[in-house]
N, C-alpha and C positions, 0 to 999 in steps of 0.2 A: 504493500500500500504506500509506503514511504517513497519507493522509487517512482510510482505513478504520480504522486504529488510533485516530486522533484521535476519530472519531465514536464508536467503541466506548467510549473513555474518557469521553466526554461523557455517553453513555447510562448508563454505569456509575455516574457521579457522581449523575445524576438518580435512578437506581434506589436508590442507597445512601441518599440524602437524601429519598426519596419521602415518608416520614412527616412530615418538616419542611414540605415543600411543601403537603401536604394539610392539616396543622394550621394553617398560616398562612392558607390559603385559607378554611377553615371559620371561623376567627376573624374574618377580614375580612368575609365574607358575613353572619355572625351579627350583628356590630356594625352593619353597614349596615342590616340588616333592623330591628333594635331601634330605631336612631335614626330611620329613615324612618317606622316604624309608630307609635312611641310618644313620640318626642321632638320631631319637627318639626311645626309648625302647618300645616295644609293652606291653600293659597292658591288662590283662584278668580279667574277672568278674565272680564271682560265687555267687549263692544265696541259702539260706535255709529259711524255714518258720517255725514259732512256733505259737502255739495256746494258748491263755491265757483264761482259763475258770474261771467262778466264783468259789470262794473257796467253799469247801464242806459244810461248816457250814452256807453259805449264803442262803437266800431264793431263790428258783428257779422261783419265780413269775417274769414274764417279765414286766418291767416298764421302763419309761424314766429315772428314777433315777438309775436303774440298768445299763442301757446302758451308762449313763454318768459316772458311777463308773468304768465300764470296760474301757472306753476310757482314763480316768485319770490313771488307772492302767497300761495301755499300755504305756502311756507317761513316767510313772515312770520306767517301765521296759526298755524302750529305753535308758534312762540315765544310768541304772545299767549295761546294756550289754557293754557299752563302758567305763565303769569305771575300775580303776586299780584292784578292787576286783575280777573282772572276767578276764580281759586281762592279768594280771600277771600270772595267772594259765595257760592261753592259751599259753603264751610265754614259760613257763616252760615245759609244756607238749609236745609242738612241738619243743622245743629247738631252738627257733628262735633267731637270732642274732640282736635283736632290743628291744627297751623298750616298755612298755605298752602304753605310750603316743604316740610313733611313730606308733604303731599298730592301735591305735584308729583313726588315720588319714586315714587308709585304709578301715575302717568299717563304714557303714552307715545303720542305722536301720529306716525302714519306715513302715507305716501302713496306710490303707485306713480309711477314715472317718467313724466313728461308726462301726469299725471292730475290732474283737478280735484277728485277725491274724496279726502278725508282721513279717516282712521280713528282714533278715540279709543279706546285700549285701557287698561283700568283693572284693576289687580290688588289684591285685598283678601282678608282671611281670612274674610269673609262674602260669599257669592254674591249675596245680596240687596243688600247695601250697595255692592258693586262695580257692579251695574247702576244703582243710584240715583246714584252718583257720575258714571258715564258719561253718563247721560241729563241730569242737572242741569248738568254741565259744557258739554254741547252746547247746552242751552237758554240758559244764561247767556251763552255766547259769542255765540250768534245775536242776543241782545238788546243786547249791549254793542258789537258790531262797528260799527253805525252811528255810535255816539258816539265810538269810538276812531279810525275811519278814514274817516268820512263816506261809507260805502258800505252798501248793503243787498243783498248778493249771496250770503248764506249760507243754505242750506236743510238741514234734517235729513233724510237719506235713510232711515235705519233706526234704531230705538231699541233699546237693550240690554234683553234679557229674561232672566228666570231660569227655567230648565227645571225640570221636576218632579224629575229626578234629576241635578242639577248635580254634576259631578265636578271635583275640584281639578286644576289644571295642574301643581302641584308640592306636596309631593314625589311622585316616581314610584318607589315601592318596588321594583318589579321591575327597572326600569332601574338603580336605584342598586345593587341586589344584584348584577346582572350586571357592572356596572363594578367592584364590590368584588371579585368572583371573579377578573376579569382582573388587577386590581392585585395581589391576593393571590398569584396564580400567578407574576406577574413578580417580586414581592418574594421569594417562596419560592425560585424558581429562582436569582435573583441571590445570595441569601444562601447557598444550597447551594454554588454555585461559589466564593463568597468563603471559606466555611469550609474547603472542599477546598484552596483555594490557600494558606490560612494553616496547614493541617495538614502539617507536614514530618516526621511520624513514619513509620517503616517498619512495615508491617503484614503484608505478604505476601512470598513469594519473588519474585514478579514485580516488586515495588518494588525489591528489591535488584538484580535483573538489569537493570532500566531505568536505575538510577543508576550502578552500577559497570561495567555492560557485561560482566559475567562470569557464566558459568553457575553455577547452584547445584548442588553435588555431594552435598550432604547436608543433612538437616533433623533437628533435635532436636525430637522430638514432645513436646508438653506434655500430660502425663497428669494429668487433673484428679481423677479418682476412683480413688484407690489403696485396694485392700481392706485393712482393718485386721486384724492377727493376733488370733485368738480363742483363749482358754485353755479347753480342754474337760477337764473332770474325769473321771477314770476311775471307773467304777462300783465297782471293788474297793477303791479307796483313798478313796472318798468317806466323809466322816464320817457315822456313823450317829446319828440322833437318838435319845436315850434314851427308852424307853417309861416309862409311869407306874409308879412304884415302883422304877425303876432309877437307878443313879448312874453318873457317868462313871467308867470304869475297871473296872466290874464285868463 
């Protein structure tokens, strides 16, 4: 029985503060939509893949040691791709108005486990520039690897392309609005319970019974609209307005 009463009280609080919950949710969703559509700059993503083979003078026998060597080589190449030795030449070739360190923040190199294929992912506010950076990075890396590591075992598998209707990967307005709605509901519900917890005033007879544990035997009704007394003049004693040519008292 106590659990039922507790649940009823919880729902009563939510119903009582429903306007506050709805208001906060609408404000959060509206703010998220305005920021996503009008304030955040769209970011596009472009990818290119490179294949790292074993060096020509390596043994072609497949073994666990060979796989481990290739994986370690991929990790080394991932660091080299985002190094100034490669990105300085990318910046110079594309005539970018940024440093190699700034450009490295836009590039991410990933590879699957036990795979010799590395993927160069570039994010930029321009879809065309993102594809150019990805392709140029792969090309420069392929040219510079023989000089840096005395190996010639990198091939470009696929180049980054720009579609006719390239869509940005972020921001995602619908996802942001959905998240804002959830956050708004959580904040609204939490604030409702907080306000109810801080409110220690007695508003109903039920509040008195719950606190004192005594039954209410009488209630003083609050009459808001009390009719006002009106003074009605009797027709026989009403003052007569004098006509034209007459004087008072005549």
